[in-house]
C-alpha positions as CSV (number, residue, x, y, z in Angstrom):
1,M,0.0,0.0,0.0
2,L,1.5,3.4,-1.0
3,R,0.6,5.1,2.2
4,S,2.4,2.5,4.2
5,K,5.4,2.8,1.9
6,I,5.5,6.5,2.4
7,K,5.5,6.2,6.1
8,D,8.3,3.6,5.9
9,L,10.3,6.0,3.8
10,A,9.7,8.9,6.2
11,K,11.0,6.8,9.0
12,A,14.0,5.6,7.0
13,N,14.9,9.2,6.0
14,F,14.2,10.8,9.3
15,S,17.8,10.8,10.7
16,E,19.2,12.3,7.5
17,I,16.5,15.1,7.5
18,V,17.2,15.9,11.1
19,A,20.9,16.3,10.2
20,I,20.0,18.5,7.3
21,R,17.8,20.6,9.5
22,R,20.6,21.0,12.1
23,H,23.1,22.0,9.4
24,L,20.7,24.7,8.2
25,H,20.0,25.8,11.7
26,Q,23.8,26.3,12.3
27,H,24.3,28.3,9.2
28,P,21.3,30.7,8.9
29,E,21.3,33.5,6.4
30,L,19.2,36.7,6.2
31,S,16.6,37.5,3.5
32,Y,18.2,38.2,0.1
33,E,21.6,36.8,1.5
34,E,20.9,33.1,1.3
35,V,23.9,32.3,-1.0
36,E,25.3,29.3,0.9
37,T,21.8,28.0,1.7
38,G,20.8,28.0,-1.9
39,K,24.1,26.2,-2.8
40,Y,23.5,23.6,-0.1
41,I,19.9,22.9,-1.3
42,S,21.2,22.5,-4.8
43,Q,24.0,20.2,-3.6
44,K,21.5,18.0,-1.8
45,L,19.1,17.7,-4.8
46,T,22.1,16.8,-6.9
47,E,23.0,14.0,-4.4
48,F,19.4,12.8,-4.6
49,G,19.5,12.8,-8.4
50,I,16.6,15.3,-8.7
51,E,16.4,17.7,-11.6
52,H,16.5,21.3,-10.5
53,E,17.7,24.8,-11.3
54,H,19.4,27.2,-8.9
55,G,19.2,31.0,-9.2
56,C,15.5,32.0,-9.4
57,A,15.3,35.2,-7.4
58,E,19.1,34.8,-7.1
59,N,19.2,32.3,-4.3
60,G,16.0,30.2,-4.9
61,V,16.0,26.6,-6.1
62,V,13.3,24.9,-8.2
63,G,13.2,21.2,-8.6
64,L,11.0,18.8,-10.6
65,I,10.0,15.3,-9.8
66,K,8.3,13.6,-12.7
67,G,6.1,10.6,-12.3
68,K,4.5,8.6,-15.0
69,N,2.7,10.6,-17.7
70,S,4.5,13.7,-16.3
71,S,2.5,16.3,-18.2
72,K,-0.9,15.1,-17.0
73,K,-1.0,17.4,-14.0
74,V,1.5,19.6,-12.2
75,I,1.3,20.7,-8.6
76,A,3.8,22.8,-6.5
77,L,5.2,22.5,-3.0
78,R,6.9,25.5,-1.4
79,A,9.4,26.0,1.5
80,D,11.1,29.3,2.5
81,I,14.8,29.3,3.3
82,D,15.7,32.6,5.0
83,A,16.4,33.4,8.7
84,L,15.9,36.3,11.0
85,P,18.2,39.0,12.6
86,I,18.1,37.4,16.1
87,T,20.9,36.2,18.4
88,E,20.1,32.6,19.4
89,A,19.9,31.9,23.2
90,N,19.3,28.1,23.0
91,D,22.0,25.9,24.5
92,V,21.9,23.2,21.8
93,P,24.7,21.4,19.8
94,Y,23.3,22.9,16.6
95,K,23.1,26.5,17.8
96,S,23.6,29.1,15.1
97,K,27.2,29.8,14.2
98,N,26.3,33.1,12.5
99,E,26.2,35.7,15.2
100,G,23.0,37.8,15.2
101,V,21.2,35.5,12.7
102,M,18.9,32.7,13.7
103,H,16.3,30.3,12.1
104,A,13.8,31.6,14.6
105,C,10.8,31.1,12.4
106,G,11.4,27.5,11.4
107,H,12.4,27.9,7.8
108,D,15.2,25.4,8.5
109,V,12.4,22.9,9.2
110,H,10.5,23.9,6.1
111,T,13.6,23.5,3.9
112,S,14.8,20.2,5.3
113,S,11.2,18.9,5.2
114,L,10.9,19.7,1.5
115,L,14.2,18.0,0.8
116,G,12.8,14.9,2.7
117,V,9.7,15.1,0.6
118,A,11.8,15.2,-2.5
119,K,13.6,12.0,-1.5
120,I,10.3,10.2,-0.8
121,L,8.6,11.3,-4.0
122,D,11.6,10.4,-6.1
123,A,11.6,6.9,-4.6
124,V,7.9,6.3,-5.6
125,K,7.7,8.3,-8.8
126,D,6.8,5.2,-10.7
127,Q,3.6,5.0,-8.6
128,F,2.0,8.3,-9.4
129,E,1.2,10.3,-12.5
130,G,2.1,14.0,-13.0
131,T,4.9,16.3,-11.8
132,V,5.7,17.9,-8.5
133,K,7.4,21.2,-8.6
134,L,9.6,21.9,-5.6
135,I,10.0,25.6,-4.7
136,F,12.7,26.6,-2.3
137,Q,12.0,30.3,-1.9
138,P,14.3,33.0,-0.5
139,A,13.4,36.2,1.4
140,E,10.0,35.4,3.0
141,E,10.8,37.6,6.0
142,K,11.4,40.9,4.2
143,L,9.5,43.1,1.7
144,P,8.8,42.8,-1.2
145,G,9.0,39.0,-0.4
146,G,10.8,36.3,-2.3
147,A,7.5,34.8,-3.5
148,S,6.7,38.0,-5.5
149,I,10.1,37.9,-7.1
150,M,10.0,34.2,-8.0
151,I,6.5,34.7,-9.5
152,K,7.8,37.6,-11.6
153,E,10.7,35.4,-12.8
154,G,8.3,32.6,-13.9
155,V,8.4,30.1,-11.1
156,L,4.7,29.3,-11.8
157,E,5.3,28.6,-15.5
158,N,7.1,25.9,-17.5
159,P,5.6,23.7,-16.2
160,K,2.6,25.5,-14.8
161,P,1.2,24.0,-11.6
162,V,-2.6,24.0,-11.1
163,S,-2.3,24.3,-7.3
164,I,0.3,24.9,-4.5
165,I,0.7,23.6,-1.0
166,G,2.9,25.0,1.8
167,Q,3.4,24.4,5.5
168,H,4.7,26.4,8.5
169,V,5.8,25.3,11.9
170,H,3.4,26.1,14.8
171,P,4.7,25.9,18.3
172,P,1.3,26.1,20.1
173,L,0.4,22.8,18.4
174,E,2.0,19.7,19.8
175,A,4.3,17.6,17.6
176,G,2.2,14.9,15.9
177,K,-0.6,17.2,15.0
178,V,-1.3,19.5,12.1
179,G,-3.7,22.4,11.7
180,I,-5.7,23.9,8.8
181,C,-8.1,26.7,8.0
182,P,-10.2,27.2,4.8
183,G,-10.8,30.5,3.2
184,R,-9.2,33.7,4.5
185,Y,-6.4,32.6,6.8
186,M,-3.7,35.2,7.2
187,A,-3.9,39.0,6.9
188,S,-2.4,41.4,4.4
189,S,0.5,43.4,5.9
190,D,1.3,47.0,5.0
191,E,4.0,49.1,6.6
192,L,3.1,52.6,7.8
193,Y,5.7,55.4,7.9
194,M,4.4,58.7,9.3
195,T,6.0,62.1,9.9
196,V,4.1,64.7,11.9
197,R,5.6,68.2,11.7
198,G,5.0,71.2,14.0
199,Q,6.9,74.1,15.5
200,G,9.1,73.3,18.5
201,G,10.0,75.4,21.5
202,H,10.1,75.6,25.2
203,G,8.0,73.0,27.0
204,A,6.7,75.6,29.4
205,L,5.5,77.8,26.6
206,P,3.2,75.6,24.4
207,Q,1.2,78.6,23.3
208,D,4.2,79.7,21.2
209,C,4.6,76.2,19.6
210,V,2.7,73.8,17.4
211,D,3.2,70.6,19.4
212,P,3.7,67.6,17.0
213,I,3.5,65.2,20.0
214,V,0.0,66.2,20.8
215,I,-1.0,66.1,17.1
216,T,0.5,62.6,16.9
217,A,-1.5,61.5,19.9
218,H,-4.7,62.7,18.3
219,I,-3.8,61.0,15.0
220,I,-3.0,57.6,16.6
221,T,-6.3,57.6,18.5
222,A,-8.3,58.8,15.5
223,L,-6.8,56.1,13.2
224,Q,-8.3,53.4,15.5
225,Q,-11.7,54.7,14.3
226,I,-10.8,53.3,10.9
227,V,-11.1,49.9,12.6
228,S,-14.0,50.6,15.0
229,R,-16.2,52.7,12.7
230,N,-15.3,51.9,9.1
231,A,-14.2,48.3,8.9
232,N,-16.6,45.5,8.3
233,P,-16.7,43.8,11.7
234,T,-16.7,40.4,10.0
235,L,-13.3,41.2,8.4
236,P,-10.7,41.8,11.2
237,T,-8.5,44.9,10.8
238,V,-5.5,46.0,12.8
239,V,-3.7,49.4,13.0
240,T,-0.7,49.3,15.3
241,F,2.2,51.7,15.7
242,G,5.3,50.1,17.2
243,K,7.8,52.9,17.0
244,I,7.6,56.6,17.8
245,N,10.6,59.0,17.8
246,S,10.7,62.8,18.2
247,T,13.5,64.9,16.7
248,G,15.1,67.2,19.3
249,G,12.6,66.7,22.1
250,A,13.4,66.6,25.8
251,T,11.6,66.9,29.2
252,N,11.2,70.6,28.6
253,V,11.6,70.8,24.9
254,I,8.7,70.5,22.3
255,P,10.3,69.0,19.2
256,N,9.8,70.1,15.6
257,E,8.6,66.7,14.3
258,V,7.7,63.1,15.3
259,K,8.3,60.0,13.2
260,L,6.2,56.8,13.6
261,Q,6.3,53.3,12.1
262,G,3.5,50.9,12.2
263,T,1.5,48.2,10.5
264,F,-1.9,47.9,8.9
265,R,-3.5,44.5,8.4
266,T,-6.8,43.3,7.2
267,M,-8.5,40.3,5.6
268,D,-10.0,41.9,2.5
269,E,-8.1,43.3,-0.5
270,T,-10.8,45.8,-1.6
271,W,-11.2,47.3,1.9
272,R,-7.4,47.3,2.3
273,Y,-6.9,50.0,-0.3
274,Q,-10.0,51.9,0.7
275,A,-8.6,52.1,4.3
276,H,-5.3,53.4,3.0
277,E,-7.0,56.4,1.5
278,K,-9.1,57.0,4.7
279,M,-6.0,56.8,6.9
280,I,-4.0,59.3,4.8
281,K,-6.9,61.8,4.6
282,L,-7.7,61.5,8.3
283,A,-4.0,62.0,9.4
284,E,-3.4,64.9,7.1
285,S,-6.6,66.7,8.1
286,I,-6.0,66.3,11.9
287,A,-2.5,67.7,11.6
288,E,-3.6,70.6,9.4
289,G,-6.5,71.4,11.7
290,M,-4.1,71.6,14.7
291,G,-1.7,73.9,12.8
292,G,0.9,71.3,11.7
293,S,1.3,68.9,8.8
294,C,1.6,65.2,8.3
295,T,2.9,62.8,5.7
296,L,1.8,59.2,5.8
297,D,3.6,56.8,3.5
298,I,2.1,53.3,3.1
299,H,4.3,50.6,1.7
300,N,2.2,47.8,0.4
301,G,3.3,44.5,1.8
302,Y,2.0,41.0,1.5
303,P,-1.6,40.4,0.4
304,T,-4.3,38.4,2.2
305,L,-3.5,34.6,2.3
306,F,-6.6,32.7,1.0
307,N,-6.8,29.0,1.3
308,D,-8.9,27.7,-1.6
309,H,-11.9,26.0,-0.1
310,E,-11.9,22.9,-2.4
311,L,-8.2,22.3,-2.2
312,T,-8.2,22.8,1.5
313,A,-11.1,20.4,2.0
314,R,-9.2,17.8,0.0
315,T,-6.0,18.4,1.9
316,K,-7.8,18.1,5.2
317,A,-9.4,14.8,4.1
318,N,-6.0,13.5,3.0
319,M,-4.4,14.6,6.3
320,I,-7.0,12.6,8.2
321,D,-6.4,9.7,5.9
322,Y,-2.7,9.8,6.7
323,L,-2.7,10.8,10.4
324,G,-6.2,10.1,11.8
325,K,-8.9,12.5,12.6
326,E,-7.7,13.3,16.1
327,Q,-4.4,14.6,14.8
328,V,-5.9,17.2,12.5
329,V,-7.0,20.5,14.1
330,D,-9.2,23.3,12.8
331,L,-7.4,26.6,13.2
332,P,-8.7,30.2,13.5
333,I,-7.7,33.0,11.2
334,R,-4.4,34.8,12.0
335,M,-3.5,38.5,11.7
336,T,0.1,37.6,11.0
337,A,1.2,37.6,7.4
338,E,3.1,35.4,5.0
339,D,4.3,35.9,1.5
340,F,2.9,32.5,0.5
341,A,-0.1,34.8,0.0
342,Y,1.2,35.9,-3.4
343,Y,0.9,32.3,-4.6
344,S,-2.7,32.1,-3.2
345,Q,-3.6,35.2,-5.3
346,K,-2.4,33.4,-8.5
347,M,-3.9,29.8,-8.1
348,P,-5.7,27.5,-5.7
349,A,-3.4,27.3,-2.6
350,C,-3.4,25.6,0.8
351,F,-1.1,26.7,3.7
352,Y,-1.3,24.5,6.8
353,R,0.5,24.3,10.1
354,L,2.8,21.7,11.4
355,G,2.8,21.1,15.1
356,T,6.3,21.4,16.5
357,G,5.7,22.1,20.2
358,N,6.3,19.7,23.2
359,K,5.4,21.0,26.6
360,A,6.9,18.0,28.4
361,K,10.3,18.8,26.8
362,G,9.9,22.6,27.4
363,I,9.7,23.3,23.7
364,T,7.1,26.1,23.9
365,S,8.8,29.3,22.7
366,P,6.9,31.1,19.9
367,V,8.4,31.9,16.5
368,H,10.6,35.1,16.2
369,T,12.1,34.6,19.7
370,N,15.7,33.8,20.6
371,T,14.6,30.6,22.4
372,F,12.5,29.2,19.6
373,N,13.1,25.5,18.9
374,V,11.1,22.5,17.6
375,D,10.5,18.9,18.6
376,E,12.4,17.3,15.8
377,S,10.1,14.2,15.9
378,S,7.8,16.4,13.8
379,L,10.1,16.1,10.8
380,E,9.1,12.5,10.3
381,L,5.5,13.4,10.1
382,S,6.2,16.5,8.0
383,I,8.0,14.7,5.2
384,G,5.7,11.8,5.0
385,L,2.5,13.9,5.2
386,M,3.5,16.4,2.5
387,A,4.6,13.6,0.2
388,W,1.2,12.0,0.7
389,L,-0.6,15.2,0.1
390,A,1.2,15.8,-3.1
391,I,0.5,12.4,-4.5
392,K,-3.2,12.6,-3.5
393,E,-3.5,16.0,-5.1
394,L,-2.0,14.7,-8.3
395,D,-4.5,11.8,-8.2
396,G,-7.5,14.2,-7.6
């Protein structure tokens, strides 16, 4: 039975994939700098005898595994390969050797998993029809996002997949489980850069000044009304400012200007751009009405990640078939963002979560922290399940 064979292959390749994951973890590279990571992936695919090209979006790698009647149907699997600017605090043998850089979002797991999937699929390619495209994508963590660049460079062409599946580690979910959510799953993510200008002076003489800090306070509060009074309550929206700096201010000095950085996130692409216009108009009018001025620059980030209903339903059924119903969890929407969303805007896509936590072992730290780690037992499930999902999707 093919499912049993895949599970056996996952078990047989487990140790090698753990070793690959640890190598990647020790040698993380930042977004757009994944030179050695790309070379390493290419080297492994060459060792495995898998057809591939290295260099899409500079450091990306794209492989092909062709089954019988390879042109019948093509589907894609994606893993991201970049790391974060974080200094690792874990005391483990495979701790990052690159000071200030860490695989704190699990991309080492995603990459090693897809390499494991490649080995499994290559071993059974005479037992399925169609082609699996393997996308090892750089620069997920930084705008404009490696996915957007790879798409522009033709990663979804020649051959053209009809659907794409990706996975992401999820520490809140115990190893051995996976999670999934149909429809809108992750938010768009835009960056806000605002400058509020006034006229500085002595803090004891505000009547002689135009205080940009007071103006800023009014703008921040008012922008929350975009959420509470304009957004559709069924489509979550978030406006957050995480950084505020004044130029030349002190305890007794009113500054000339204030600079802010923040994020705007929502679950609807139409409302997203309507909100941009409302935020700019509101901020500018408040500043002008208080005697100052304001510039709000909005840098468009990743779009909404939409899990195709039909593909996600099939994927969930195939997960249950492989793991059992009790191991497959329904997840809520998330206001975090992922550049996998670019693929979901182009074709039916499904992005699911791999449980990597283990409370008994103290593996509970969230992603993007300096103590993030995973229960490596999840790698055996990861490679077997994704291989199974790919084959079942080709059969569908």
